[in-house]
N, C-alpha and C positions, 0 to 999 in steps of 0.2 A: 380240400376244404369242404367237400360234401360228405365226408365220412361222418356217420352219426355221432361218434365220440367227440369229434372236433366241433361239430355244430352244437352239441349239448354243452360243451365247455364254453363256446362263444355265447350261448344264451345265458349261462350262469354269470359270465363276466359282464355282459351288458346289463343284466338285472342289478348286479352290485354297483355298477357305474351309474345307473339310473338313480339308485338310492343316494349315492355320493353327490351327484349333480343336484338332485332335489334339495338335499340338505344345504348345499352350497348356496342355493338360491333362497334359502330361508323357509322351505316347506318342511312339514312333518311328513315323512315317508313311511309307508306301511305296505305290507303284502309281499308275497313272493312272486306271483305272476297271476293277475295283474299287479302292477306297482302303482300305488296311489301317491300323488303329491297333494297334500292337504294344507290349507291355510291354518293359522293358529286357532280359528274358531271351528275347525273340522269340515270345512267345505272342500270338496274335491275340485282341484284346479285341473289336474291331468290324471288320466288312467292309462298306463302303458301296458300293452299286451305284447309280450316278446315271444316270437315263435321262429322255429327254424324251417318252417314249410310255408307253402302257399295255401294251406288248409285253414282259412280264416272264417268260414261260414259259421261254425259253431261258436266262435268267439263273438261274432257280430250278432247272431241270433239270440244268444244267451246273456249278453252283457247287461249288467246292472247300472251302467254308467251312461250318461247322455252322450250321443254321438259327437257333439262338439267338444267334449272333454276327452275323447277316446283316441288313442294313437296305437296302431299296430306296428311293431318293429320287426322287420323281416330282412333276410339276406337279400342283397341286391340281385343275386342270381335268380331269385324267385319272382322278381318284378314282372317279367313278361307273362309268366304263367298266371300270376294273380290278376293281371289286367285282362287276360283271356277269360278267366273265370267270371270276372265282374261284367265284362261285355256280353257274355253268353248266358248269364243267369239274371233274369229280369228282377226277381225279388231281391237278390243280393245287391244288384246295382241300385235299386231303390233305397235300400238301407244304407249303403255306403254314401250315397248322395245326400243323406241327412246330416253329414258333417264329419264322418270318419276320416281320419288322416293316417298316412302311412309314412314310416321312416325307415330308411335302409340302414343296415348295420354300418356300412362304411361312412355314411353321412353322420350318423350318431358319433362315430369315432372322431370325425372332423369337428363336430360341435365340442366334444370333450377337449380337443387340443386347441381350440380357438381361444386366443388371449382376449378377444373382444366380446365373447359371449356373456350376456347377462340376462336377467329375467325380462327386461324391457324389449330385447330384440330376439328372444327365443322363438316366438311365433313366426317372425319373419324368417329366421334361420331354418325352421322346420319346413318351410315352403321352398327352399332353394333347390332341393334335389327331388323333384316330383316323380311320381310313378309314370314313366313314359316308356313306350315300347322301343326297345333297341334291337337293331338287326342282329341275327345270329352271326357268330364269328365265322368267317370264311375258312375253309379247310386249306391247309398248306399241302401242296402236291409233293 
């Protein structure tokens, strides 16, 4: 799953699914990455930045979107590394704490498959699988 070609394909699939889900919720979607979900009057409701790595500094530093509208979508396997970077980079942590949110690939897939997901509960659903440090898997002898 960590092969570059597989991750690249995953990013493409997630981007397409973000467009589909946004349209399902009645948003006008645009962009390749980031993907905007806009209201009918052109206001950005969400901006999704999809990446296969934990290299999010450039996205956060250069983003044109308000932090409270911005979501970075990453592989769950990169969550620990991303948390490490945030904890050890004061400037990055300050920017993240302004409202940036993170969404793991697997949780996004769960959202897509959920029969009860709608625009009213999307924000709650985004918070269900937070970025928390998980212990490394123990080696089998």
